[in-house]
N, C-alpha and C positions, 0 to 999 in steps of 0.2 A: 505493498499499500503506499503508494507516492508522496508526500507533504507537497509537493512542488505546486501541484493544481493551488492546495491552499494560500500556498505565500502568493501567486498569483492572483488568487480573487481579495487579500487582505492588501495588497502593493495598488490593483483596482480600487479599492476603498476606501484608500489614502488618500489618491491622485481623486477621487471622486471629492471628497473633505477639500482636498486641497481648493479646486478649482470651483466649488459650488454648482457642480453639476446635476443636472437635474435629475441623471440616471443615478444618481445614488443611491435613491431607495428601492429601486430595480437590483443595484449589485445587491446590497443589504439583503432581499428578499430572497437570491440566489444563493 
């Protein structure tokens, strides 16, 4: 079981927060 996918999601989550992106809730839901 690889942890890399989780790291990628966390990275996108942080990027969304920094940008104030509207997709942030979608990323969190996934």
